[in-house]
N, C-alpha and C positions, 0 to 999 in steps of 0.2 A: 305699423308693424315693421320691424327691421328684419333684414336677412341675417343668416348666420354669419356671413363674412363681414357685414356692416357692424354687427355686434362685437365680433372679435376685434376689429380695428378701433371701435369706440372704447372698449375696455383697455386695449393696449395704449391708446392715446392718453388715457387718464393716468397711466403709470409712467409717463415721460418724466425724467428726472429722478425717478425712484429705481428704475431698472434700465439696462441697455435695451434697445429696441427688440432684438431677437428674443431676449428673455421675457419682455413684456408680451410679445406675441405668443410665446409658448404658454405663459400663464393664462392669457385670454382664451386660448384654444382649449386648455384644460377646463376652464369654467364653462365654456359653451358646450363642449362634449358632455360634461358631467350633468349639467342642468337641462340640456335638451335630450339627455339619455340616448346619445348616439356615439358611435365610434369615431376615432380620428379619420378613418377611411371614409366614413359617411360625410364628415364635414368637408373633406377635400373633394369628394365626388359631387356633392350638391351644395356648394357654398351659398347659392342664392335662395335656398329654401327659407321660408319665413320661420322665425323663432316662435316657440310656443310658451316658453317660460316668461313670466311677466314681472320679475323682480330683479332684473339685472342692475338697475340703478343702485339698489341697496348693496348688492354684492360688489359692485365697482367701488362704492364708497369705502367698504371695508378694505379692499385691496389697495386703494389709493392712500389709505391711512397706514399702510405697511403690514396689515395682517397677512400672515403667510397663506398662500393658496391652499396648502394642505389643511389648515385650520378651517378655511372657508368651506372646503368640500367635505372635511371630516375624515379623510383617509389618504393614504399614499401607498405606492408600491415599493416593496423592498424584497430583494432576493426572489422575485417572481410571485410574492404573496401580497395580499392586500391587508394593510395595517390601519386600524382605527387610531386617529390621533386628535388631539385638541389641547386647549390651554391646560398647562400643568404637566405636559409630557413632551420630551424632546422629540423633534421630527427626525426620523431616520435619514441618514445621509448615504449617498451612493458609495462613498469611500469605505463606509463601514461594511458594505457587502464584501469587500475584499478581506476584511478581518474574519468574517464568517467563513469564507473559503479557505483561508489560511489555517484557522483553528480546526476545521474539519479535515484538512489534508495532513496535518502534522502527526496524527497518531491514529492509525487505522484500527487499533485495538482498544481505543478509549471506550470505556463502558459507562463512566459517570463523569458528567461535565457540569461545571458551575459557572454561571454568568453573574458577574458582580456589577452593580449599578445598571440594572437591566432596563430601566425606563419603560418604554412601550413594549418591551419584550422582544424587540426585533431580532436581536442576536440569538437569544435562547430559543425562540419559536422557529427561527430559520434553521438553526443547528438541529433541533429536534425533527424538523421536517425532512432534512437531508439525511440524517443518521437515524433512521427509523427505530432501530432496536436499542438506542442508547438511553440512559437515564439522564435527564437534564433538569437542573435546579437553577433557580435565579433569585437574586436578592436586590432589593432597593429600599431606600429609606422612606420613600413617598408612597403612602397608601393610594393617593390619587393615581400615580403612575401605575401602580400594581393593578388597579381596577382595569386600566386599559390593557395591561399585559395579559391579564387573565382572559379578557374578551378576545384578544388577538390570538391567543392559543386556541380558544374554542373555534374561532373563525377558520383557523388553519387545520383544525382537526388533530392537534397534537397534545400530548400529555406533558406538561411542564409543572414542576412544583415551585410555586412562587412564595417567597418568604419576605417579611418586612424586617429590615435590620440595617444597622449603621456599619458600613464596611470600615469605618475609622476606629471601631471599638475592639478590634482584634478577632471578632467573630468566633469567640470561644465556644459558642453554642453549636457550631458545625463540627462534624466528626473528623478527627485527625486521620490523615493518611487515606482519606476516602475517595479523593478525586484524581482522575487521570488527566484532566485538562481544566484549567481556570482561564476564562476569557473575560476581558473587561474593556469597556469604553467609558472611562470615568471622567468626571469634570477635569478639564486641564487647561483652559484658556486663562492666562493671567488677567486679573481684573483691569489692569492698566490698559489692556488692548480694547476694552469695551467702547471707548469713544470712536474708534476707527471702524467699528463694525456696523453692519446694515441694521436699520430700524426693525426690519421684519424678524430679526433674531433678538436684538436687545430689548425691543419693546413688547415682545409676546412670549418667547420661549422661556422656560423656567431658569432663572439665573443659577440656582443651586445645582442644576444639571450641567452647567456650562463652565462656570468661572471658579477660579481658586485665587487665593491671595498672591500678590506679586512676589512676596518674599518667601513663599512656600509652595511653589508651583508643583512640586513632586509629592505633595502630601498624600494623595490617594494612591499613587504608585508605590510609595514606601509602605503604606499600611497594607496594601494588597500583597506586596512582595513578602512582608513579614508574615502575614497570615498564610501565604502560600507555602512557606517552609513547613508549617504544621499540617496544612490541609491536603497538600499534594502527596501522592505516593512517590516513592523514589523513581526518578526518570519521568515524572509527570511534566506536562507542558504548562507554561504560563504565557498567555498572548495578550498584548495590550494594543489599543489604539492610542497614539501619542500626538502631542502638539508638534508641528513640524520643526519648531526651533528647540525642542527639548530632547532630541534623539540621543545626543552624546551623553547628556546627564542621566537619562533613564537607563541607558546601557551600562554606564559606569556604576550606577547605584545597584543594578541587578548583579553585576559581577562582584561588587563589594559584599553583597549579601550571600554569596556562594552559589549563585546560579551559573550554569554552564551553557555552552553553545548559544550565547547571546547573539541574536541577529536582528538587524534593522531591515525592514522592507519598505520600498517606496510604493506610493499609490498610483492610480491611473494618470495623475498629473505630475508624476515623478517627484513628489514631495515625500520626505520621510514621514511615514504614517503608522507603521506597525513595528512592534518589537516582540520577538518571541524568544523563549529560553527554556531550559530544562532544569528541574531540581536535581 
């Protein structure tokens, strides 16, 4: 029988070469606290207590193969809420929490909000949780992702209308002039960047939620901007998460399409990450 601390270090050791040491230890602690059903404080306070879970070898093998820790545990935290995730749905990133905050703060009077490419529902659910009285709707092309999104809305106790649809088709089925805010974290990573990315992303998360063609990296931004001209009310907000190397191109495209007050915002790491504008 191993102690909690021994188990943490054994898991972390198996991740050498895959992650930096501090990240490996962080992942190992998540696993031990999750499957021992203890808090991080309990792990720190009593590291020599014997572990009770008996299948750490199997979990370690999954992690060592690159499977994201969030898929191993089946959930992750985002905006203070607990989201269910698994293969077929993009794992919410901390940077996207900043997009939620920005979208919520842009328009205090917004009553109807649309989240496009919703995935796990992390943006839509978090916005609905923060802005209790607002009407929030969300669209994704993946029925599998929408299953997660609906469960996540139920977990958070919020009412979000989820719809299956392709944002690249113009979304003529949505009502014109109905939305005060459109927010989106669409696929935006050029496919040519894939070889330089970590296996826990490229080997497990859905490529259709991450990557776009190298020669058309703005495809989703253009489609959503075009749809936004019809869907947003006058003065309505459009807020995007963007690829750090595409900020100038996204801003220029939005201005060309007649949007005003186009602004780029940096994320917690000082990288260009969000662009907002008004119709």
